[in-house]
C-alpha positions as MATLAB code, in Angstrom:
seq = 'MYARLTTYEGTPVPADRNVAATNQAALDQARQIPGFQGVYYLIDRERGKALTLTLWEDEEAMRASEERADAIRRESAERDAMTVVSVERYEVGMAHLES';
ca = [
     198.436  241.867  231.892;
     198.179  245.173  230.104;
     199.951  246.608  226.862;
     201.085  249.788  225.629;
     200.976  250.005  221.806;
     203.278  253.011  220.058;
     202.964  253.629  216.675;
     206.190  255.438  214.902;
     206.518  256.747  211.293;
     209.720  257.553  209.502;
     211.540  256.991  206.373;
     212.041  253.525  204.712;
     214.395  251.443  206.644;
     216.609  249.409  204.726;
     216.669  245.644  204.598;
     220.120  244.858  205.854;
     219.639  247.174  208.963;
     219.693  245.093  212.358;
     216.783  246.102  214.070;
     217.150  243.817  216.845;
     220.773  245.111  217.591;
     220.060  248.933  217.326;
     217.051  248.519  219.672;
     218.855  246.465  222.377;
     219.527  249.402  224.566;
     215.834  250.289  224.664;
     215.128  246.538  225.731;
     217.733  247.099  228.276;
     215.986  249.729  229.939;
     212.454  248.387  229.857;
     213.875  245.391  231.609;
     214.461  247.357  234.317;
     211.184  248.774  234.946;
     209.352  247.033  237.828;
     206.126  244.839  236.110;
     207.837  244.688  232.463;
     206.756  241.489  231.137;
     207.904  241.744  227.507;
     207.884  243.547  224.215;
     207.355  242.869  220.381;
     209.025  245.479  217.654;
     206.716  245.433  214.461;
     208.184  247.043  211.472;
     207.256  247.638  207.777;
     210.422  248.728  206.262;
     209.159  250.032  202.995;
     206.769  252.318  205.027;
     209.059  253.370  207.390;
     206.355  252.603  210.066;
     206.949  250.162  213.447;
     204.956  249.579  216.045;
     205.939  248.534  219.823;
     203.810  246.326  221.861;
     205.182  246.860  225.610;
     203.407  243.646  228.045;
     203.020  244.874  231.852;
     202.142  242.695  234.771;
     199.317  244.824  235.626;
     197.611  248.107  234.980;
     199.514  249.755  237.972;
     202.781  248.693  236.658;
     202.073  250.190  233.162;
     200.943  253.549  234.822;
     203.895  253.561  236.822;
     206.358  253.137  234.222;
     204.964  256.082  231.645;
     207.599  258.552  232.732;
     210.458  256.222  232.007;
     208.451  254.672  229.173;
     208.045  258.302  227.429;
     211.923  258.805  227.730;
     212.727  255.482  226.198;
     210.514  256.275  223.316;
     211.655  259.949  222.795;
     215.289  258.208  222.532;
     214.471  255.457  220.483;
     212.643  257.639  217.905;
     215.548  260.106  217.671;
     217.853  257.302  217.216;
     215.745  255.675  214.447;
     214.931  259.141  213.074;
     211.212  258.513  213.276;
     208.178  260.355  215.058;
     206.123  258.868  217.679;
     202.462  259.193  216.042;
     200.304  257.370  218.826;
     200.405  255.755  222.374;
     197.674  253.543  223.277;
     197.019  251.531  226.371;
     194.961  248.360  226.569;
     194.083  245.512  228.815;
     195.237  242.293  227.443;
     192.082  240.148  226.819;
     193.738  236.952  225.920;
     197.463  236.007  225.202;
     198.554  232.575  223.304;
     202.290  232.044  222.082;
     203.104  228.944  220.125;
     206.859  227.736  221.281;
];
């Protein structure tokens, strides 16, 4: 499994803003990309900083998704008045999620 970590910065995000709802369109688009395995959206509301961690079946799928993922990032950043600070790629060395 591989992961792409994107860092965003912007202005503080109000506590009453439903970030899951505003990011649903981006999720729907990502789910259509072959090899997509999941996503985490992490946010520090006070600092106006956010991270997305997308998970991919393998490195080939992650690399093949670059163009579409870049468009989704730009759309999301513009919608949320944020700037994309960095995009990093990693191999997932271990994964575990309690259910």
